[in-house]
Structure formats: structure tokens, C-alpha cells
C-alpha positions, 0 to 999 in steps of 0.5 A: 522470459519472466522478467518485469520492470516495476515502476512506482512514479511520484511527481519528483521521484520514482522507484524501480525494481527489476524482478524475475517473476518465475524465481520471485526474486528482485534482480535490481532495485533503485530510486531516482529522486529530486527530479526537476529540483536542481541536483537530483539523486540516483540510488541503484542496487544490484540484488544479484550480488551477495553483498549488502554494500552493493549500492551505488549513489550519485548526484546529477542534474535530473530535469524531468522523468525522461532524464531520470529513466536515462540515469536508471538505464545508465546505472544498469549499464555501469553496475549491473545486472545487464539489461541485455541479459535480463531484458524485461518483457514488460514494464508494470506501473503502479497507479493509485486510482483506477476509479470504476473503470479499471478492475484488472491489470491493463495494457497501457494505450493512449486511451488508457492514459487519457482515462488515468488522467481523467481520474486525477481529480480523485487522486490529484497527487498520484495519477498525474505523476503516474502518467509522467512516469508512464510517458518517460518509461515508454520512451525508454522501453518503446519495444515492450508493453507497459501495464497499469496495475491499480491500487483500487482494482482488488476492491472492485468486488465490494458490494453496493452496501459497502461502497455506497455513501448515504448522500444524494444519489445523483450528486454522488454519481455525478462526482464519482463519490463512493468507496474505492479502497486502496492497498489492493495489491498488498491485500491481494498478495497477502491473502493469497499467501495466507491460503498457500501457507495454511494449505487451504483453498483461497475460496474457502477462507474468510480473512481480515488483512491489516496493512499497517504502514505509514498509510494503513488499511484493513480489508475483509476478504471472503473467498479471495474477494474484497467485501469491505475495506477501510479506505474510502474515496481517498486514502484518508478514511479509516484507520489512524495513520502516520499523518492522516486522521482516518475516520472523523465526523465531517461536521468537524470540518464545517466547524473549523471552516466557520470557527477557525476560518480554515479553507479547503486547502487548509483542511486538506493539509491538516487531515493528510499531513498534520493529523494521525499519530503525528498530530496527536504525539508530535512524531509519526514513526511508531518506533519513536512513539513506542519509546516515548510511551515507555518513557512515560510520555502521556501523549504518546501512550494516549496516541497508542491507545487511539491507534489500537482502539481504531484497529479493534473497532475495524477488526470487530466490525469486519468479523461481524460482516464476514460472520466467520473468520479463519485467519487474521494477517498483519503486514507492512512496516508496522504490522510486520515489526511491531509486536506491541500493536499486534498484541494490543489490537487482539487482546481479550478476543478469546471469545471470538476464537482469537488467541495470540501466543506472546512468545511467538508474537515477540519472536517473529522471523523477519521476512518470513511468514509466521504464525503468532496464534496459539495452537488452540486458537480457532482463528489463525493469526499470522504475520505475512511480509507483503511484496507489492512490487512482486504482485505488480510484476505477477499481474503485469505478466498475466496481462501480457500473456 
């Protein structure tokens, strides 16, 4: 048996997928949202049916996550596939922050849950919600193991030079301040699939992986090990994102506190929810931004320039850190679908052995690994669809043997 239920819990919602790991296929997927907000919503899809319309939705009162899992199980019973015939051997839970304590997929015990909760000060919006989901899932599936897969775990191989911030050492240690990195499941999945696709040993490859979605990060990966990544203690550092600022001079925050009277909560809201592409242009969707730029909107064009400028900054920096780059991979929503961003971020880098074929870049096949570099490019440039749920399922299965 190789079926795993993968759960990604938020404070008022959770997503799920039932995955056959051996066949690398999703059997079902769904969403339970607006938990504890009056009328909730359930969406369920039977992926085994060759029918794009095989999606069922309903609205019902969902007071808590436990009730939400009851609705999920009812959806399987009513619409399939059968959980009796496709009984999961384990449940894999996405947990955002594992701190320094968790560096591999971990079977969940009471002590593990206590540790996840203790790390909530590093991920206050995510870790408490993950524990809520774990508690509810353990009630619903009490006879099988549950495994936590951490976004930060893949980056536990960072050397001290990459993860340490240059502030007072004792203060940093006391408050657990260091670079942790995120999107680890995606970076791991993509880098391994690049090696498989190229037919080369993972241990021999130096790669730069760009996970570009609403949240975005880049990682330098040497021999399958993360040696540098753009997100830091939180997912705020690094690239320009949909509504997050990415890198910023910390003195800007002090200036806003003194001159604009902004509080810590005000600054948190500004940097995470009202900055990035949204803050610069008024829209957060890159498709809308591209349309506005094409129509002559100056703010939109400048925003794209800022976005690409930051990307090129990190690509160049990580090239220098690795010394030699064999492959660059674009993934996630923007990375997989926006040919303009891919082209502009690598334009003019031929001296570094990076050359993109315009026709290949524009004609990438959705859902498939595609090479977009020229035949004579020293660095292979690829578009690789990520599948974080499948990666979580694979790691969950490995954790339970």
C-alpha cells in the first residue's frame, strides 16, 4: 500500500489530497474553508474520473477543524473514491516552521506537537493552524501514523556563513534568530527531478531553483543539498512577492516608526500584506500586471523591472556562491507560466553560459518538464512543474517505512 492523505491546514481552512505514491497520482483532492465563520464551504474532486466536471461543492456549518474532517470523509463516501478501497497508510501534514529541531519528516507524537507549538513565535500564522489540523486529523484517522513534513527542513544543510545574521550572537541564540528558509519541499522536489530529467547524478549537479509564486524564493543547491536560500527567519526576506516586500533596509522600519508613528503590527501588515507587487502597482496577480504594462501603465512596467532586478540579483549572487552552475530551474505559478519573467531575468547572461531559446521559452508544455535553453547553452535552463503534495506524500511514506 502506498496511499497517503496529505493535509495543509490553515486557521480557517485546509486543503487535502489523497495520493497513490507508487503511481505518483492524485486520487482525490479538496478544500474545506470558512471554518468557524458561519456557513462553511466544501469542495471535493474525484481525480480518478476522466471528467473535468467531477467536482462537488456544498455549503454547510463547519464549527471547527474536527467537523471539517467529518465533511471531508463524508465527501469521500458520497462521491468517491472509496477510502475503504484506497485506505491511506499515513497522513502527511505540511508544517511551515520546524526551526532547528526538525530536519527530516517526523512521525507526530505528543512531544512533536508541543515542539511545533513552541515554534509558533517563528510562524504565528502557520504553526498553530497546523496543530489544529493535526489534532482533528488524528481524531478522524486514529489508527494510522501521522507525519509532519517541514518547509524549513531541506534548508537545514545551510552552512553557518549562510544562515547566521550579523547581530549580537547571544541575543540571536536566545531568540532563535537565523535564516531558516522555506519552500523546502518544492526546492527538493524540483532539484531531484532536474537531475532525473537530465540523466545525471544529483550529487554531481549545482543548481539554482527559482520557486516563483505569490510567495517566492530562490535556492542554491549543490549536490542535492541547499547551501543558500533567499527567505530568512520568516518568509518575508528575499525576492519581491505578491504582497511581501522581500529585502528592505531595516532602518526603513525605524524611520516609519519615528516619522509615521507606525507600530510593530502596522509594519507587519505593511510588509506582508501591502507591499511587493501589490504595493508598487495596485495589483498582486502577475497576469494583471503584465496586461497593464503592455497597455502602457508606467507603474506596472516599473514594478516588473523591480521584480526582475531582484531576481537577477539573486541569480548572480548564487552563481558566485556555487562557482559552477549546471542547471537553472523555474517552478511554481509564475515560474511555470510567465515566459516574460523567465526571459527578462536571464537576458544578457551569455557570458555566464546561460542562453535562452525564445521559441522554446514561449512554447512550454503545461504540466511537463521543458528545456528552454539553447542547444549550445552551458547551463541547462528548465521549467519544472512542482508538486509539493506529492513530495510530502513521498517523505511521509519514507518516515513510516
